[in-house]
N, C-alpha and C positions, 0 to 999 in steps of 0.2 A: 504494498500498501504508501501512497505515496502526496501525504500531504504537505499543504504549503501555509507557509505560520506570514505573517506581512503585521508592522506594528508600526512607530516612528521613532523608534529606540534602535530596535535594532533590521532595522530594513525586510528582505527578504529572506526568508530559510528553504529548505527542502527537508522530509528529512526524507526516507526510504525505511518504514517504518512494515512487515509481517507481525500480523494483528493474529498471524494463527498463534503460535507461538511468543505473541504478546512481549519481542524484543525489537529494542532500536537496530536497523542494522548500517546505514548510514547518516550520517550528512554535510548535505554543501551547504555555504552557506552564503549568501550573495558578496561578495566585493572586497571592500578593505574586513566587514565585519566578519573573517574565518580567524576569532582567534578562540584559546582554551574556556575561556570564562563563557562569551555565547555557548559551549557546544556544550557547557555543565548544564548552560538555563533553557536551555532546551531538551537536556537528557530529565531535565527539571520536570519538563514539564509534559513530556512522554510520559514518565508514569503518573502523573495528576491522573491519568485516562484510564477512566478502568475497564472498557470495552469499548468494542468500534460493531458498531452499527450499521446497518443499513432497513431505512424507513424507504417501500415501494408504495405512493399516491397517487394517484391523477388528480388531486382536488388539495390547491398552493396555499388554502385558506389550514387544511391538515397536516400540507406537512410539514409547513411553519408553526406550526401549536406544539407537534410533534420536537422539530426538531429543537425548538428551546426549551421543550417541559426535561428530554433529556439530556440535553448539552449543561443544562445549569443540574442537574443528576450528576454530572460528572462522565459523561460516557463520551464517543465520536462519533458523531452522526451524518453520513452523508448519504443521498438521497434518490431518488429514479422516479419516475414519472408517469408508469404502467409494463405491466407482465415482464416487455418482452426490454425494455430497454432496466430492470430489476435484475435481470439474469445475466443480460453479460458482464453490468456490474457488480455482481456475487459472484462472477466467475476472477475477472481481474481484481478483486480487493479482498474478497476470500472476509465476510465482514465475520464475528463472532454471533450475529443473532441477526433476524430478518423482522422486518414488522408491513407484512404483508397484505395491504387492501383490499376484498375478493374483487367491485368492481371495478373497472379500470377495461377503459380501453388497448384497443393492440392484443393483447394475452389478460386477461384475467387471472385473478390473485393464484385461484386451484388450476388453471391450465400452470402457471407459472412454480406454482409449489409443488405440483406434481413431473416438472422437467426437475427440477431443481435437485428434485431428490434421484431422478433418476441417473442425472451424474456422478459422477464419481469426484470432481474434482469438491461440488458443493453439497455432496449427501449427508456429509454433517454436522450440515451448518441450521441449528431449527431456529423455524420459523411456527413463527406467531400470528394467524391473522386476526382478522378482523373486521363489521363490520357493518352496519345496522340491520344487518337480517338474523332474524332469534331462535325460531323456531328449534329442534330439537335433533332434526334431520339434515336443518347446511352445519351449524355444528359437526353432527358426524360424520356429513364431509368434505367436511375441512380438515379432516384431522386422518379419515382414508385420504386422503392427496397426500398427507405428510406434512400438514401441520401439527405443533407441537400441544400451540397451547389456540383456544377461541377468546376473542370481545369481542361486548356486543357496542359496536358504536351510538353514543356517544360516549366513551374509555371516561373513564375518573382515571385521573392523575394517580391516584393513589394504587388502584390496582392498575395503572397498565404500569408503574417501574415495581410493585412487587410481584409482576406476571416475568418483567425483564433479566430482573436479580435472580428469578425464579430458574429460568431455560436458563442463563448462562452457564455453554461450558463449565466445568471443575476446576483448567489449567488457569481459563482464566480468574477464577474466584482466587482463586489462592494465590496468584500476583499479585494481590491490590488485598 
């Protein structure tokens, strides 16, 4: 995973970050800001990130809300706007967890989850699906497609954070 950091003091820098093993691999800082002191700051920041989460939803307001909630809780969040884009980003980033909406254009959440579970590189990633569909058959269908859990929209903040923490892989929990 490649994370980009920009602020007034340290200009821009890049991390190549392996989210699966939770280890920082290399740091590339721009221009004159390549000092040991800056590297220590970036290493300190990367240790503060609890986990990497991919949120897949077609509604910008929902993406924004979930991003703010999860980032405030200490997670690094990437987003995708449909199931096909979410599948591509999941293969590229290998996040620790995926939050997937059911109803989306191009590729809906169930098909994207099934595609993720069929791929050998992404089958280990837990997927939590959410939707306004609240019937037992919908929840059972989502779990049959490979979702580890299901949330009914609108999602309560405490319930979202509880489910995310519950389904994070053990190696990510141990590093924090």
